[in-house]
Each structure stands twice: as structure tokens, then as C-alpha cells.
C-alpha positions as a printed Julia matrix, in Angstrom:
298×3 Matrix{Float64}:
   0.18   0.01   -0.08
   1.2    3.65   -1.02
   1.88   5.37    2.49
   1.77   9.31    2.44
   2.74  11.27    5.17
   2.12  15.29    5.67
   3.57  17.33    8.1
   0.81  19.06    9.78
   2.56  22.02   10.43
   3.28  22.95    6.8
   1.42  25.97    5.38
  -1.17  23.93    3.14
  -1.67  21.57    6.18
  -2.47  24.79    8.27
  -4.65  26.28    5.71
  -7.06  23.24    4.88
  -7.04  21.51    8.23
  -5.33  17.82    9.32
  -8.91  16.17    8.77
  -9.97  17.67    5.4
  -6.31  17.31    4.31
  -6.47  13.76    4.84
  -9.78  13.37    3.01
  -8.42  15.28   -0.24
  -5.78  13.35   -0.55
  -7.59   9.84   -0.11
 -10.11  10.82   -2.29
  -7.81  12.11   -5.1
  -5.59   9.18   -5.0
  -8.87   7.03   -5.51
  -9.92   9.13   -8.07
  -6.2    8.89   -9.7
  -6.91   4.97   -9.75
  -4.46   4.23   -6.81
  -7.18   2.75   -4.74
  -6.72   2.58   -0.9
  -3.36   4.47    0.04
  -2.23   5.03    3.7
  -2.49   9.05    4.62
  -1.19  10.5     7.99
  -0.95  13.78    8.7
   1.32  14.14   12.05
   2.61  16.85   13.99
   6.15  17.55   13.48
   7.6   15.78   16.89
   6.01  12.62   15.41
   7.22  13.24   11.64
  10.67  11.19   12.03
   9.16   7.95   13.31
   6.23   8.3    10.95
   8.51   8.37    8.22
  10.72   5.56    9.51
   7.5    3.47    9.91
   5.95   4.5     6.27
   9.72   3.76    4.5
   9.55   0.2     6.51
   6.53  -0.55    4.69
   6.65   0.48    1.79
   8.72   0.91   -1.19
   7.27   4.3    -2.29
   6.31   7.02   -0.01
   4.84  10.38   -1.07
   5.83  12.93    1.33
   4.34  16.43    1.89
   6.21  19.43    4.24
   9.0   21.96    3.82
  12.39  21.11    2.67
  13.62  19.57    6.04
  11.01  17.18    5.86
  11.92  16.33    2.11
  15.1   15.59    2.9
  14.75  13.44    5.81
  12.37  11.44    3.8
  15.01  11.54    0.9
  17.52  10.06    3.02
  15.5    7.11    4.17
  14.1    5.98    0.62
  17.99   6.7    -0.91
  19.13   4.01    1.36
  16.39   1.56    0.54
  16.45   2.47   -2.96
  12.88   3.22   -2.48
  10.66   5.72   -4.59
   9.99   9.03   -3.64
   6.9   11.52   -4.35
   6.8   15.0    -3.48
   3.48  16.97   -2.63
   3.79  20.44   -2.55
   2.83  21.6     0.68
   5.61  23.67    2.09
   6.25  27.34    1.62
   8.35  27.04   -1.69
   8.13  23.89   -3.22
  11.39  24.43   -4.91
  12.03  20.64   -5.4
   8.09  20.23   -6.73
   8.38  22.95   -8.91
  11.92  21.29  -10.25
  10.09  17.96  -10.71
   7.19  19.49  -12.79
   4.51  18.87  -10.46
   1.35  20.78  -10.38
   0.92  23.14   -6.75
  -2.78  22.32   -6.25
  -3.04  19.25   -3.8
  -5.34  17.1    -5.78
  -3.76  18.01   -9.22
  -0.33  16.99   -7.43
  -1.8   13.78   -6.6
  -3.18  12.98  -10.16
  -0.03  13.96  -11.81
   2.13  11.91   -9.41
  -0.1    8.9    -9.78
   0.94   8.9   -13.94
   4.35  10.1   -13.19
   7.24   8.27  -14.25
   9.85   7.14  -11.9
  13.62   8.61  -12.73
  16.53   9.2   -11.04
  18.21  12.85   -9.65
  21.18  14.15   -8.48
  21.87  14.52   -4.3
  23.84  16.68   -2.67
  25.99  15.31   -0.02
  27.57  17.78    2.77
  29.53  15.73    5.14
  27.68  12.5     6.13
  24.04  14.08    5.26
  22.15  15.0     1.88
  20.84  17.88    0.52
  18.52  18.04   -2.21
  18.34  21.57   -3.21
  21.26  23.91   -1.81
  23.47  24.32    0.98
  24.68  27.77    2.17
  27.04  29.42    4.12
  27.03  33.09    5.16
  24.17  35.39    4.99
  21.85  32.63    4.41
  22.05  30.84    7.43
  22.05  34.21    9.4
  18.82  34.83    8.09
  17.4   31.71    9.2
  18.72  31.76   12.65
  17.79  35.15   12.94
  14.21  34.34   11.74
  13.64  31.66   13.64
  14.5   33.67   16.98
  11.78  36.3    16.15
   9.18  33.85   15.18
   9.58  32.78   18.98
   7.73  36.1    19.64
   4.97  35.61   17.29
   6.33  37.11   13.98
   4.96  35.27   10.94
   7.64  33.83    8.6
   7.84  36.3     5.98
   8.07  39.58    8.03
  10.35  37.67   10.38
  12.53  36.49    7.24
  12.22  40.01    5.73
  13.69  42.1     9.23
  16.23  39.11    9.54
  17.56  39.92    5.55
  17.83  43.54    6.63
  19.88  43.02   10.02
  22.13  40.15    7.92
  22.9   42.63    5.25
  23.4   45.59    8.04
  25.79  43.66    9.7
  27.58  42.09    6.18
  29.75  39.79    8.41
  32.97  38.46    5.76
  34.01  34.78    5.84
  37.45  33.87    5.34
  37.41  30.47    3.84
  39.68  28.24    1.69
  38.19  26.33   -1.36
  39.48  23.18   -2.29
  38.19  22.0    -5.6
  39.56  20.6    -8.93
  43.41  20.29   -7.48
  43.45  23.68   -6.71
  43.15  25.65   -3.4
  41.97  29.33   -3.32
  41.64  31.53   -0.06
  38.59  33.85   -0.49
  36.68  36.54    1.4
  32.92  36.32    1.0
  29.81  37.43    2.67
  27.62  34.35    1.23
  28.31  30.8    -0.26
  26.01  28.51   -1.88
  26.17  25.04   -3.23
  23.63  23.72   -5.35
  22.75  20.63   -6.83
  22.8   21.32  -10.19
  22.9   24.96  -11.77
  20.19  27.62  -11.32
  17.99  29.95  -13.52
  17.96  33.36  -12.25
  14.43  34.36  -14.07
  11.52  36.08  -11.96
   9.46  33.3   -13.15
  12.0   30.34  -12.52
  13.83  31.87   -9.28
  15.96  29.17   -7.68
  14.68  26.9   -10.72
  16.82  24.0   -11.65
  16.57  22.85  -15.66
  18.59  20.08  -15.07
  18.37  17.65  -12.11
  20.71  14.97  -13.41
  24.03  17.59  -14.43
  26.08  14.84  -12.21
  27.87  18.29  -10.77
  27.26  20.95   -8.05
  27.3   24.58   -8.69
  28.99  26.89   -6.16
  28.07  30.52   -6.14
  30.55  32.77   -4.41
  29.62  36.33   -3.67
  32.64  39.0    -3.86
  30.88  41.62   -2.51
  32.5   43.53    0.48
  30.06  45.99    1.61
  26.58  45.38    2.83
  24.6   47.72    0.38
  26.67  45.54   -2.69
  24.84  42.63   -1.27
  21.6   44.47   -0.96
  21.86  45.19   -4.5
  22.99  41.69   -5.4
  19.74  40.31   -3.26
  17.67  42.63   -4.93
  18.73  41.47   -8.42
  18.14  37.71   -7.66
  14.58  38.55   -6.66
  14.36  40.79  -10.09
  15.58  38.0   -12.36
  18.7   40.0   -13.42
  21.33  38.45  -11.39
  23.11  36.48  -14.47
  26.18  38.2   -15.6
  26.98  39.98  -12.22
  30.37  40.68  -11.85
  30.83  40.05   -8.23
  28.98  36.55   -8.29
  31.22  33.8    -8.91
  29.85  30.77  -10.25
  32.46  27.32   -9.72
  31.32  23.98  -11.16
  32.74  21.08   -9.64
  32.26  17.15   -8.48
  33.43  17.53   -5.25
  34.96  20.5    -2.94
  35.97  21.61    0.59
  35.06  24.59    2.52
  37.44  25.23    5.13
  37.24  28.04    7.85
  38.42  28.32   11.59
  35.54  28.63   14.05
  32.21  26.92   13.63
  29.84  27.98   11.49
  26.03  27.66   10.59
  25.44  25.99    7.7
  21.72  25.97    6.27
  21.1   22.51    3.98
  17.68  22.83    2.43
  16.87  25.47    5.16
  17.64  23.26    8.01
  20.89  24.9     9.91
  23.52  23.08   11.75
  26.48  24.44   13.41
  29.26  22.73   11.65
  32.98  23.11   12.29
  35.38  23.26    9.38
  36.38  21.87    6.77
  33.08  21.09    5.22
  33.33  18.51    2.12
  30.87  18.45   -0.43
  30.34  16.17   -3.1
  27.22  15.25   -5.7
  25.97  11.88   -5.87
  24.64  11.38   -9.63
  21.24   9.93   -9.82
  20.97   8.72   -6.35
  17.5    9.15   -5.66
  14.6    7.39   -7.35
  11.54  10.29   -7.51
   7.99  10.41   -9.14
   8.32  12.89  -12.03
   5.63  14.07  -14.42
   6.76  14.77  -18.1
   9.52  13.57  -19.59
  13.27  13.43  -18.79
  16.7   12.84  -20.32
  18.43   9.61  -19.4
């Protein structure tokens, strides 16, 4: 039986309500010809246990939630050589968009029911994995500050805007060592992003990746040295005009190591960990089986 596990704290789950969302997914699955499915809408504290149990009971699970939920599920299914279906119930739904999955719940269920099983690349950071990006510098600082603000009742997006402004004004520069492709470089940067594949920087496809099977990491290194330069870079990112920015370096690599002296926050698929240097990154080509509507090159 197909298992469907939903994070009850995801935005879409809160919007629909747990019971209504459960019924919507079950009815959509039946309408798509899937028959009976085991649908669980569980609170975050019970999510790890529910994912482990679902992965033990089924070779395929469909998961709805944020980036952290998807990463946990992907790690379990990769170990078991199982199949992951992504339901777009998070905030930005970056992986669902990359996989051509419709954003409406009932349409997503129908599309996944008819989708092919394909294998996509996965990033590795030390012993863990990430599906989209891992970042040092400004981005994890924003997330840490955002979560502090949310403890005081501020909504997610207002908290993120305030945190972005605070991180930009502080503009801490990192002194790091980059090792890749047989060379070693000393770099001073406010922000580094390691992505699985390459991003499109277009307004309609912000953080979109046209190729999930490139077998490469793309490292984006900001060389802005002042806060207003990084603010302008961030603005160009959201305006879709970041391509060709002379202060943004793009590096292609199959693996790399980032060295630094002190423990730093590292955000992998939106989940922040405090890690000591050096950090090792690599790509695992076509290491995760997923449901993907449409065609993908073999």
C-alpha cells in the first residue's frame, strides 16, 4: 500500500486542516486509480517516527512538507532504494517545481499517479544529504535570526524580511579556503551557496533548476565586500537580473572542501546546523528515485 506522510505544520496543512487535507488526498488518490492509500497527517514531533515506519512498510512514499521534511524522507528512501513522491505542501516548493509537479494538492496527486520514476542527483555535505542547496554566510544567518523572531510571534515572511535586513547591515565577511579541481583558493566572502545542478535566475523560475541529472555541483561565491553591494545583489536576484553579475562567481565541481577556523551555521535545504570546518561537499549522480511528471533525458 502506498504511504503518504504529511507534516501537519506545513502551510498547506494548516490552511486546509488536518482532517480535510487527509480526505482530499485520499479522495484524489482514489480518483486517480490508486485505490486505498495510507495517509497520515502528523505533527512535527511525530514526523521522524512516521517517516521511518512508512519507509519500512513501503517501497514508495509520498511526502508533503517543507525542505527539511523532504530531506529526511529522501535520506530514508535513498538508503532503501525506494521511490519518493513530492507533494507541494511547503512554502516555496522548490523541488516540486523542479519536478514539474502541479501546486494544487488534487492535481499533484493525479500527476504523481501517472508520473514516471526517474533518478535525480543528490548533494552530500559531510555525512548528510541535501536536495537543493547548502549555504554559508548571509543565508543561514537570516534563518537563525528569523527563527528567533518567530518565537515572539512574528509571522514567517515578515520575520525573514527583518532578518535579511539585519544580516545585510551586519555583513559579516568569511575568510575561507576553497579546495576543488586540484586547486586551493583563499577567499573572503559574505555568502556562498552550493547547489545541486545550476540555477536559473529568472523571475518566474527563481531558484529553478532545468537539469536534475547534470552530475555536478554549482558553487555561487559572492565577492561583495560592503553591505549595500550585497543588498543590490539580493535585489537583482529577486528581480531575475543576477546573470552576469561581476561580483558573483560561479564554479562547477563534482566535489569540494570549504575550510574555515570557527564553527559556522550551515543551512542545507533550509535546516541550519552548526558545523566545524572543513566541510566536504560532493554530488551523488542519480542517487534518488522520484516521481516526475513529464519527460526527463536519460
